[in-house]
N, C-alpha and C positions, 0 to 999 in steps of 0.2 A: 723197565719198558726199555724194548729193544728196536732200534731202529725206526723209533715213531710207533713201533705198535706196542700197547700194552698186554700184560700175560691175563688182564683179569678185570673186566668191567663189571661191578655190581648196580644195578639197578633198584633203590627202593633204601628206606635207612630204619625200616622198624626193627626188633627185634631178629628177623630175618637177616635182614642186608648186613648188620653192622656185626651180629655171627661171624655171619663168611667172613667178612672187613678183618675180625682180630684174627682168624682160623688163615684168611689169603696172608695177611702181612709176617704172622708167624712162620710161614712157607715160604718165603720169601715169594713170592706170587705181586708184591707190588701191587695190591688192590687200589684200583680208582672208580669211587663210590660215588653215585650221581645220588644226594640225598632226597633232590626235588624240593620245589619251596614246600609243600608239609610234611614238613621233616616229624617221622619218630611215630608215623602210624596212630593206630586208634589208641595206644596207650598216653599219647597226648591229651586225650580227655579223658583218662578214668583216674579216678582220686585217690582211694585207698589200696593198694594191691599188697595182697596178703599171702598170692597163694607160687608165687617166684621163689625158686630155693635158693635159700644164702641170706634171705631177712628175718631175721630172729620179731623183728616189729614192723607192720606197715610201712610201705614208702608210696610216696604218688607217683604215679604214672609216667609223670614228665621230667620226675628227677631219676627215677628209672634209666630213661630214655638218655638224658644227659651223663650218666655214671658209662652207658653202654658207648655212647658214644665219644665220651671222653677218653676208655677203653682202648679203641679202637685208634683213634689219634695216637695214642702212647707207643703204639706198638708199630705205626710206620703206613699204617690205611691214609690213603688220600680222599679227604669227604671233599667234596663240589656240592654246593646247595644251588645245585641247578636242575632244572625237567628235562627228561630227554623225551626229545616230539618224535621221533622217526628213529628209526634200525632196519637194518638191511642187512641181514642172516644168511640172504640168498650167496653173497661172495663171501671170501676166505681172506683175511683176517675180514671178521667181524665188523659193520662200522654203525659205530650210536651218535647219534643227532643231539646235539641241545640248544637252545636260544644262539649259543653264543662259540660253539664249536663242534666240530663231528674228530671222535676218534676210533681208532681203529682198536682190537682186539682177538687174541686169540679163543678166550673163552668169556661166557658171560655167564650172570646168574641173576635171574628176573627176580625179585623182591618185592613188588609193589605191592603185593596188598590186596584187603577187599574192603571199603567200605560199607558200614550197614544202612540198609534203607532208612530213612527218616520218614516220617509224620511230616516233617516240614512246616512245626510249630515253631513260635520265640518262644513259648512257657518249656517246649520238651528240651532244648540247647540249654535254654537258662538253668535249666531242673537237671541239668544230664551232670552223673554224679551224683547227684542231692537225692538220688530216691527214683532218679530216671534211669535205666540201664539197658545194653544193648545183650548182655550175656547173665543167666542165670546160675552159669555152674561161678563164675569170677565172681558176683555179687550175692546169689541166693542168702548166702549165709550171716549178712547184713540186715536179712530180714526175720530172723528169728523171731516168733512171735507177733510179728506184723500181718497186717493186709495187704495184698498183694492184688493187680491187677497185671494180665498179659495182651497183649493187644497181637491179632495174626490165627492163621485157620491153618497153616500145614505144617508140615510134618517138624519141624524148629519152634514152632509156637507150642504144639503140644507136649514136646521134651522138655521146654523151658518149661510149661506149667507143671508137668508131673513133678519134678526137678525139685521145683519152687514147695512143693506140699512136704519138703522134710522139713523145710523149718519155718513156713509162712501158716497163721490158721486158717486163711482161708486164700483162694487164688479164684479170681474172676476172669475169665478169657474173653475178651471182645472183639468180634469177628462182624466185618462191614456185610458178610452173605449169611444165608438162613444156614447152610451146612459148610462142614470143615473140608479144606482137600487136601488132608491128611491121612497117611496111610491106614486100612480099618484098623490095625494092630492098634494102631499109635490112639486113632480114635478111643477104641475100647479099652484101654487104660486110663485116659481121661477120665473117659465118663463114668467108669465103676468109680473114679477115687472121688469118696465122700468130700476133699475138700476143694474139689471143681466143681465150679459152675459158669455157666456160659450166658454170656449178654448177646444177641442174636440181630442181624441187619444194623449194626450201630457204630459210630465212627467215634471218635476222641478229639472233638474239638481243641480241648486245654486241658492242659495242667495245671491245678489248684499248687497254691503257696509261694512263699515270698523266699525262704530260705529251704525249705525244701516240701517234696511232698505232701500234700497232704487229702487230695481228690481228682477227681479227673471230672472234667463237662462232658456228657457224651449226648449224641443225635442220634436217634431212629430214623436210619434211611428211608426208610419206608412212609409211617408217621410222620415225620416232622417233628415227634417231639424231645425235648431235650431235656436231661436229669440228671444232677451229681453223684457221684459214687464216691464214699469216702473209703479212700486205701493211701499205706503210708510206701507204696513203691509202684512203677509203671517201668515194667520190659516191654521193651519194641520190639517183636520178634518179626518182623514183615519180610524178611530176606537179607542177602546180601550182593553189593555190586561188585564184580573184581576190576580191581584196575588193571585192566590187559588191553583196550584198544589201539594203540598203540604198537601192539604186536599182532594184531590181525592180519594171516595172511601170510604172517613172516614164521610164526611155531603153531601146531595145533590148537584149537581151542574147543572144548566142549562146548554145546549149544546155550549153557548159563554164561559163556564167556571163560569161564577156570583155563590156565594151562594144562594139558595133557602129558602126562612124563609118559615116553617111550616104552618100558616095559613092566612097570609099577614096583619095581626093586629095586631101583635107583632116584635121581632126582633129573636124569636126559629127560632132556624135552624132543619132539620132534625133530629136530638138529642138531646130531651129533654136537656138540662143542657149546650147548647153550643149556642151561641147567636154569631149574625154580624152587623157588623155595619157601615156604609162607602160606600166606592165606588168597597170593593168587592161584593159588593151586590145591590149597587144605580147604575144603568145607564140610567138613566133617568137624574136626577137632576147636581152631580157629582160637587156641591159648597162643600165650606169651612163651611159654615154656617148649610149646611143640614146635612155635617158628624159630624158637633158637634153634634147637637138633635139624631142623633141614637147614638150617644155615651152615650148621657144621657140615651136615652129611651132602650139601649141594659145593663146600667147598672144597672136600675130599674128592667128590669125584669130578671136579673143574682141576685142578690138580694131578691128577692123573691123566686125564685129556693131553692136555700140554707136555707135561715131561713127555708123552707119548708120539705128539704132536712133533719136540723139539728133539727127539732121538734119530726122527726121521721114520 
């Protein structure tokens, strides 16, 4: 910090934010990272992680985040468990405000992530990571030879259903309407896959099982008829909500609320000096490893920006 102004403030404490903090500390950017009260991102509700490089054995999501946090602190990043409630990117240095303080920054990395939309069922959260998942790419491997269901009717749901047929014996798509919202190409691919079947006009009312998913209770919205479906896994694919409301009016957001990058080749947003990493911007890949890569890119962009500012 120079004259009360931080070289770098990072907002968010998932893989993107913590990777930016590690790289930032090693680059003498003296990063200040606001972790938020919900520290760690989606990996905090993820059980076994088998696809993060460097771990020969599965690692629990919370343990992986604790290791990233410890690494960031060891190399000198300052981590504060506080929520950012307001930003001012219209003045420079930028201002970032939490309930307890307002700090100034020469550069900012937005790494607030996105939350998967939920069915809002107690049983869904109780069995999250025990057969309920929001990510087929992350967890599909665990359902080899099993029966699974996918909730949703958009592009993501069709992509996940098709991906799951590599492992599962059957994939049943549960959709609340009588037709899909997915693109025609993805619909065609799903309809032509013999492992995929569809349950139309239906909602999941309850996920069944005590220690693991054993089935779901579904209800037809037109007839009111309830039925039980025996499955070993439930993939909820009804979309994501980027955690970007605090940035509305400060940086450009797309119609869904994701942060837009300036030119598509760097991590810079519509405001020079403000960068974005991870799921707050990425609505395609949504993986811990791609978020971490984004964190590295954002820090390198921020470092170059601050160097040029300090040189005058």
